[in-house]
C-alpha positions as CSV (number, residue, x, y, z in Angstrom):
1,T,0.0,0.0,0.0
2,G,3.0,2.4,0.4
3,P,2.7,5.1,3.0
4,Y,-1.0,5.4,2.5
5,E,-4.1,4.4,4.5
6,M,-6.2,1.9,2.6
7,D,-9.6,0.9,4.0
8,H,-9.8,-2.4,2.0
9,V,-6.9,-4.6,1.2
10,D,-6.8,-7.9,-0.7
11,V,-3.4,-9.3,-1.3
12,E,-2.4,-12.2,-3.5
13,C,1.2,-13.4,-3.6
14,L,2.9,-15.8,-5.9
15,C,6.3,-17.5,-5.4
16,V,7.8,-18.2,-8.7
17,Y,10.7,-20.7,-9.4
18,T,13.1,-19.7,-12.2
19,N,16.3,-21.0,-13.6
20,N,18.0,-17.6,-13.3
21,P,21.2,-17.2,-11.2
22,F,20.9,-16.9,-7.5
23,A,20.6,-13.3,-6.3
24,G,20.9,-11.5,-3.0
25,A,18.7,-8.8,-1.6
26,M,19.0,-5.3,-3.0
27,R,19.2,-2.4,-0.7
28,G,15.6,-2.1,0.6
29,F,14.7,-5.9,0.5
30,G,12.0,-5.8,-2.1
31,V,10.6,-2.4,-1.2
32,P,12.3,-0.4,-4.1
33,Q,10.4,-2.6,-6.6
34,A,7.1,-2.3,-4.7
35,A,7.6,1.4,-4.4
36,F,8.1,1.7,-8.1
37,A,4.7,0.0,-8.6
38,H,2.6,1.9,-5.9
39,E,4.1,5.3,-6.8
40,S,3.4,4.8,-10.5
41,Q,-0.1,3.8,-9.4
42,M,-0.5,7.0,-7.3
43,D,0.3,9.1,-10.3
44,L,-2.1,7.2,-12.5
45,L,-4.8,7.7,-10.0
46,A,-4.0,11.4,-9.7
47,K,-4.3,11.7,-13.5
48,A,-7.6,9.9,-13.6
49,L,-9.0,12.1,-10.8
50,H,-7.5,15.3,-12.3
51,M,-5.5,15.8,-9.0
52,D,-2.1,17.1,-8.2
53,P,0.3,14.1,-7.6
54,L,1.6,15.6,-4.4
55,E,-1.8,16.4,-3.1
56,I,-3.3,13.0,-3.6
57,R,-0.4,11.6,-1.6
58,R,-1.0,14.1,1.2
59,I,-4.7,13.4,1.4
60,N,-4.2,9.6,1.6
61,S,-1.0,9.5,3.7
62,L,-0.7,7.6,6.9
63,K,-1.1,9.7,10.1
64,P,-1.0,9.1,13.8
65,G,-4.1,6.9,14.5
66,S,-4.0,5.3,11.1
67,Q,-4.1,1.5,10.6
68,T,-1.8,-0.2,8.2
69,A,-2.7,-3.0,5.8
70,T,-1.8,-5.5,8.5
71,R,-4.1,-3.6,11.0
72,Q,-1.2,-2.2,13.0
73,L,-2.2,1.0,14.8
74,L,0.3,3.8,14.2
75,Q,0.5,6.1,17.2
76,E,3.6,8.3,16.9
77,S,6.5,9.1,14.6
78,V,4.4,9.0,11.4
79,G,6.3,11.7,9.4
80,I,5.1,11.1,5.9
81,E,2.9,14.2,5.8
82,E,5.8,16.3,7.1
83,C,8.0,14.9,4.4
84,L,5.4,15.8,1.7
85,E,5.1,19.3,3.0
86,A,8.9,19.7,3.3
87,V,9.3,19.1,-0.5
88,R,6.2,21.1,-1.5
89,P,8.0,24.5,-2.0
90,H,10.6,22.9,-4.2
91,Y,8.0,20.9,-6.1
92,E,5.8,23.9,-6.8
93,K,8.7,26.1,-7.8
94,A,10.0,23.4,-10.2
95,L,6.5,23.1,-11.8
96,K,6.1,26.9,-12.1
97,D,9.6,28.1,-13.0
98,W,11.9,25.2,-14.0
99,A,9.7,22.9,-16.1
100,P,8.4,25.6,-18.5
101,M,11.9,27.1,-19.0
102,E,13.0,27.3,-22.6
103,S,15.4,24.6,-23.7
104,A,16.6,22.8,-26.9
105,P,13.7,21.6,-29.1
106,S,14.5,18.0,-28.5
107,K,14.6,18.4,-24.7
108,Q,11.5,17.9,-22.5
109,R,11.6,18.7,-18.8
110,G,9.6,16.8,-16.2
111,V,9.0,16.9,-12.5
112,G,8.1,13.7,-10.6
113,V,7.2,12.7,-7.0
114,G,7.9,9.5,-5.2
115,A,7.1,8.5,-1.5
116,M,7.8,5.5,0.6
117,W,7.7,3.9,4.1
118,Y,10.0,1.3,5.4
119,G,9.8,-0.9,8.5
120,I,13.0,-0.7,10.6
121,G,14.4,-4.1,11.5
122,N,13.5,-7.7,10.6
123,T,9.8,-8.5,9.8
124,G,7.7,-9.8,12.7
125,V,10.5,-11.8,14.3
126,Q,12.9,-11.3,17.1
127,N,16.0,-9.4,16.1
128,P,17.8,-8.2,19.2
129,S,21.1,-6.5,19.8
130,T,23.5,-6.5,22.7
131,A,26.3,-4.2,23.7
132,H,28.7,-3.7,26.6
133,M,30.2,-0.7,28.4
134,E,33.4,-1.2,30.3
135,M,35.2,1.2,32.7
136,D,38.9,0.6,33.3
137,P,40.7,1.3,36.6
138,E,41.6,4.8,35.4
139,G,38.0,5.6,34.6
140,G,38.4,5.2,30.9
141,L,35.3,4.1,29.0
142,T,35.1,1.5,26.2
143,L,32.1,0.5,24.2
144,F,32.0,-3.1,22.9
145,T,29.6,-3.7,20.0
146,G,29.2,-6.4,17.4
147,C,27.6,-3.9,15.0
148,A,29.6,-4.1,11.7
149,D,30.2,-0.6,10.4
150,I,30.3,-1.0,6.6
151,G,30.7,2.7,5.9
152,Q,27.3,3.9,7.2
153,G,28.8,5.5,10.3
154,S,27.3,3.3,12.9
155,T,30.4,3.4,15.2
156,T,30.2,7.2,15.3
157,V,26.5,7.2,16.1
158,L,26.8,4.5,18.8
159,S,29.6,6.4,20.4
160,Q,27.5,9.6,20.4
161,I,24.6,7.7,22.1
162,A,26.9,6.4,24.8
163,A,28.6,9.8,25.3
164,Q,25.2,11.5,25.6
165,V,24.2,9.2,28.4
166,L,27.5,9.5,30.2
167,G,28.0,13.2,29.9
168,G,31.1,13.2,27.8
169,A,32.3,13.6,24.3
170,P,32.2,10.7,21.7
171,E,36.0,10.9,21.2
172,D,36.5,10.1,24.9
173,I,34.9,6.7,24.4
174,Q,37.1,3.9,23.0
175,T,35.3,1.4,20.7
176,V,35.8,-2.3,20.0
177,V,33.7,-3.1,17.0
178,G,32.8,-6.4,15.3
179,D,35.4,-8.5,17.1
180,T,34.0,-12.0,17.6
181,A,36.5,-12.7,20.4
182,R,35.5,-9.6,22.4
183,T,32.0,-8.4,21.3
184,S,28.6,-10.0,21.7
185,N,26.0,-10.4,18.9
186,A,24.5,-7.1,17.6
187,G,22.6,-8.8,14.7
188,A,23.2,-8.1,11.1
189,T,24.0,-4.7,9.6
190,S,20.8,-4.9,7.4
191,A,17.2,-3.8,7.5
192,S,18.3,-0.3,8.5
193,R,18.3,-1.6,12.1
194,Q,21.6,-0.7,13.7
195,T,21.0,2.9,14.8
196,Y,17.6,2.0,16.2
197,I,18.2,-1.5,17.7
198,S,21.9,-1.4,18.5
199,G,21.6,2.2,19.5
200,N,19.0,1.2,22.1
201,A,21.3,-1.7,23.3
202,V,24.2,0.8,23.7
203,R,22.0,3.3,25.5
204,D,20.8,0.5,27.9
205,A,24.4,-0.5,28.7
206,A,25.4,3.2,29.1
207,E,22.5,3.9,31.4
208,K,23.4,0.9,33.6
209,L,26.9,2.3,33.9
210,A,25.5,5.8,34.6
211,E,23.3,4.4,37.3
212,A,26.3,2.7,39.0
213,L,28.3,5.9,38.8
214,L,25.6,8.0,40.3
215,T,25.0,5.5,43.1
216,E,28.7,5.6,44.0
217,G,28.5,9.4,43.8
218,V,25.7,9.5,46.3
219,D,27.9,7.7,48.8
220,L,31.0,9.8,48.1
221,L,29.5,13.2,47.7
222,K,26.7,12.8,50.3
223,R,24.2,14.2,47.9
224,P,20.9,12.8,46.7
225,K,21.0,11.1,43.3
226,A,18.6,13.7,41.8
227,A,21.1,16.4,42.6
228,L,23.9,14.7,40.6
229,L,24.9,14.6,37.0
230,L,27.6,13.1,34.9
231,L,30.0,15.6,33.2
232,D,33.4,15.2,31.5
233,G,34.5,12.1,33.5
234,H,33.1,13.2,36.8
235,V,30.0,12.8,38.9
236,V,29.0,16.4,39.7
237,D,26.7,18.2,42.1
238,H,24.7,20.3,39.6
239,K,24.2,23.1,42.2
240,D,28.0,23.2,43.1
241,P,30.0,22.0,40.0
242,N,33.2,22.1,42.1
243,H,31.8,19.4,44.4
244,R,32.6,16.4,42.3
245,V,34.3,13.0,42.1
246,S,36.1,11.5,39.2
247,F,35.2,8.3,37.4
248,S,38.8,7.1,38.1
249,K,38.2,7.4,41.8
250,I,34.9,5.6,41.6
251,A,36.6,2.8,39.5
252,A,39.4,2.3,42.0
253,R,36.9,2.2,44.8
254,A,34.7,-0.3,43.0
255,L,37.7,-2.6,42.2
256,K,38.7,-2.7,45.8
257,R,35.2,-3.9,46.7
258,G,35.3,-6.5,43.8
259,V,32.5,-4.8,41.9
260,P,32.7,-5.7,38.1
261,L,33.2,-2.7,35.8
262,R,31.3,-4.1,32.8
263,W,27.6,-3.6,32.0
264,Q,25.5,-5.3,29.3
265,G,22.8,-3.6,27.3
266,Y,20.0,-5.3,25.3
267,F,17.2,-4.3,23.0
268,D,14.7,-6.3,20.9
269,P,11.9,-4.2,19.3
270,P,8.4,-5.2,20.2
271,T,6.7,-6.8,17.2
272,V,3.7,-9.1,16.6
273,P,4.3,-11.8,13.9
274,L,1.9,-11.7,10.9
275,D,-1.0,-14.1,11.1
276,P,-0.6,-16.7,8.3
277,E,-4.3,-16.7,7.7
278,T,-5.3,-13.1,8.0
279,G,-2.0,-11.3,7.4
280,E,-2.6,-9.2,10.4
281,G,0.1,-8.2,12.9
282,A,2.6,-5.5,13.9
283,P,5.7,-6.6,12.0
284,Y,7.8,-3.5,12.9
285,A,8.0,-1.3,16.0
286,A,9.1,1.8,14.0
287,Y,8.8,3.0,10.4
288,A,10.8,5.5,8.3
289,Y,9.0,7.7,5.8
290,A,10.3,9.8,2.9
291,C,9.3,11.8,-0.2
292,H,11.6,12.6,-3.2
293,V,11.0,15.1,-6.0
294,A,13.0,14.5,-9.2
295,L,13.7,17.1,-11.9
296,V,14.6,15.4,-15.2
297,T,15.4,16.3,-18.7
298,V,14.5,13.8,-21.5
299,D,16.0,14.0,-25.0
300,V,13.1,12.8,-27.2
301,L,15.5,12.1,-30.1
302,T,17.9,9.8,-28.3
303,G,16.1,8.6,-25.2
304,E,18.8,10.0,-22.9
305,V,17.6,11.0,-19.5
306,V,19.5,13.5,-17.3
307,V,18.4,13.7,-13.7
308,N,19.1,17.3,-12.8
309,K,18.0,17.6,-9.2
310,V,16.5,15.4,-6.4
311,I,15.0,16.9,-3.3
312,A,14.9,14.2,-0.7
313,A,12.9,14.6,2.6
314,H,13.3,11.8,5.2
315,D,11.7,11.3,8.5
316,V,14.5,9.7,10.5
317,G,13.0,10.1,14.0
318,R,16.0,12.1,15.2
319,A,19.2,12.6,13.4
320,I,21.9,11.5,15.8
321,H,24.6,12.6,13.3
322,P,23.0,14.9,10.7
323,G,26.1,14.8,8.4
324,S,25.9,11.0,8.2
325,V,22.1,11.1,7.5
326,A,22.7,13.6,4.6
327,G,25.5,11.3,3.3
328,Q,23.2,8.3,3.4
329,I,20.5,10.2,1.5
330,C,23.0,11.3,-1.2
331,G,24.3,7.7,-1.5
332,G,20.7,6.4,-1.8
333,V,19.9,8.8,-4.5
334,A,23.0,7.7,-6.5
335,M,21.9,4.1,-6.3
336,G,18.3,5.1,-7.2
337,V,19.5,6.9,-10.3
338,G,21.2,3.6,-11.4
339,F,18.1,1.6,-10.6
340,A,15.9,4.0,-12.5
341,V,17.8,4.6,-15.7
342,M,20.8,2.3,-16.1
343,E,21.2,-0.9,-14.2
344,E,20.0,-4.1,-15.9
345,Y,21.2,-7.7,-15.6
346,D,20.5,-10.1,-18.5
347,P,21.6,-13.6,-17.6
348,S,22.3,-14.4,-21.2
349,A,24.3,-11.2,-22.0
350,T,25.7,-9.5,-18.9
351,E,29.3,-10.8,-18.4
352,S,31.0,-8.1,-16.4
353,M,30.7,-4.5,-15.2
354,K,31.4,-3.4,-18.9
355,D,27.8,-4.6,-19.6
356,Y,26.3,-3.5,-16.3
357,H,26.1,0.3,-16.2
358,I,26.2,2.1,-12.9
359,P,26.2,5.8,-12.2
360,T,29.4,7.8,-12.1
361,S,30.0,11.2,-10.5
362,S,29.0,12.8,-13.8
363,D,25.6,11.2,-13.7
364,M,24.8,12.5,-10.2
365,P,22.2,15.1,-9.8
366,E,22.2,18.0,-7.4
367,V,20.8,16.5,-4.2
368,I,19.0,18.5,-1.6
369,P,18.7,16.4,1.6
370,I,15.9,17.5,4.0
371,I,16.0,15.9,7.5
372,V,12.5,15.6,9.0
373,E,12.5,14.7,12.7
374,S,9.4,13.0,14.1
375,P,10.8,11.4,17.2
376,E,10.2,7.6,17.7
377,P,9.4,7.0,21.4
378,T,11.1,3.5,21.3
379,G,14.2,4.8,19.5
380,P,17.5,6.0,21.1
381,F,16.8,9.7,21.7
382,G,14.0,9.3,19.1
383,A,16.1,7.9,16.3
384,K,15.0,5.4,13.6
385,G,17.0,4.6,10.5
386,V,17.7,5.9,7.0
387,G,20.2,3.5,5.3
388,E,17.7,1.8,2.9
389,P,14.9,4.4,2.9
390,A,17.4,6.8,1.2
391,L,17.2,4.7,-2.0
392,I,13.6,3.7,-2.2
393,P,11.7,6.8,-3.5
394,T,14.3,7.9,-6.0
395,A,13.5,5.6,-9.0
396,P,9.7,6.2,-8.6
397,A,10.3,10.0,-8.6
398,I,12.5,9.8,-11.7
399,I,10.1,7.6,-13.6
400,N,7.2,9.9,-12.7
401,G,9.3,12.8,-13.9
402,I,10.0,11.1,-17.2
403,T,6.2,10.4,-17.6
404,N,5.6,14.1,-16.8
405,A,8.0,15.1,-19.6
406,L,6.8,12.7,-22.2
407,G,3.1,12.1,-21.4
408,K,3.8,8.3,-21.7
409,R,4.5,6.0,-18.8
410,I,7.3,3.4,-18.6
411,Y,6.4,0.3,-16.7
412,H,9.7,-1.6,-16.9
413,L,13.0,-0.6,-15.2
414,P,15.5,0.6,-16.1
415,A,14.2,3.4,-18.3
416,N,17.2,3.0,-20.6
417,L,17.7,4.7,-24.0
418,E,15.6,2.1,-25.9
419,R,12.6,2.2,-23.5
420,V,12.6,6.0,-23.3
421,L,12.9,6.4,-27.0
422,D,10.0,4.0,-27.5
423,A,7.9,6.0,-25.0
424,S,8.9,9.1,-26.9
425,I,7.7,7.6,-30.2
426,Q,4.5,6.4,-28.7
427,S,3.7,9.7,-27.1
428,G,4.1,11.5,-30.4
429,K,7.1,13.6,-29.2
430,F,9.1,12.0,-32.0
431,S,7.7,10.1,-35.0
432,L,8.9,6.7,-36.2
433,K,9.6,8.3,-39.6
434,E,12.0,10.8,-38.1
435,V,13.7,8.1,-36.0
436,A,14.2,5.9,-39.1
């Protein structure tokens, strides 16, 4: 259904066996393909109803109090409408000023919209994470996490979460990451789950350490726990900052008493498995939402598509590290450009990367990331995820932009030269005689 409320849902699924090569999951685990379908459908419905594509999405978008197709009640952190409104000024300006702008006779400009929602974590099953915080005898802090950082910046984010709880700076926390001899299971780096799930596990471990430090501080400073806070490696009386005790002194005292200086954190998002008969359940505890607007230029003589600009608004709950969120969005857009207009695997013809075209830096559009924060109550400081959502609305927005330019819809990805040229011919933008 996409990020839309549907009163009546009837789903029929087919599992098809083929003799094609084995394949792994693409970023987004089936959602990019489904989003291409439902976002094409939304534009078709808007055209049939003589409605604006952005407005039909706004009217039907999920909201707090909505029920999903699986009859899950959404209560908070439903930011799709905020994403739609965030891109609206860019969308309206593009339609008014950019699309009608004079260009070469063979060039047609189009503006397209694509939206999505994405469940954070594995679907309707347990997918917990664990983490450990350790304090050494000098009061130094180390975070142990099995979370594999594959470039998405999870180590930075997890350090920030721990530092926020412990009143210090992220650079003051040492990290041991993905070491099977020293770290416990954090689950796979997939399903956009690490910030949300491992972030909560880290927060849990850090809060247990914070509680131990504050308890020791009560005894040493002779002040109630409510009057104390953690700051720069010390337990501090917030009314008298000079009245403090260092973590190192607390650590030495604990060691003398045989108190272990290691704390474990755990989190498993609350979900309800889907009923095999009715399909009902609550498969995810949190959802990410997004809307992209794509500005494209189509050469009706050659079929070449240039993606000029993508405006990408994402509800991430809370951006723990805004720079990393923006980076994920830009990376997702790059992959979405490839998915939309370039990448195609033919088992009988694709032999290597010389046959499989991916975007280069020269193919990248201008990307305007917009971070929308609709805090998730179950997330660490309100955070959700953005790794896979960053990709998902890009191709739908580009294809809807191509349709807006040509007046003819493409139903098969990628929208390569041949398919775009065929759509150009069918739309009357360029005749068969002239092509011949």
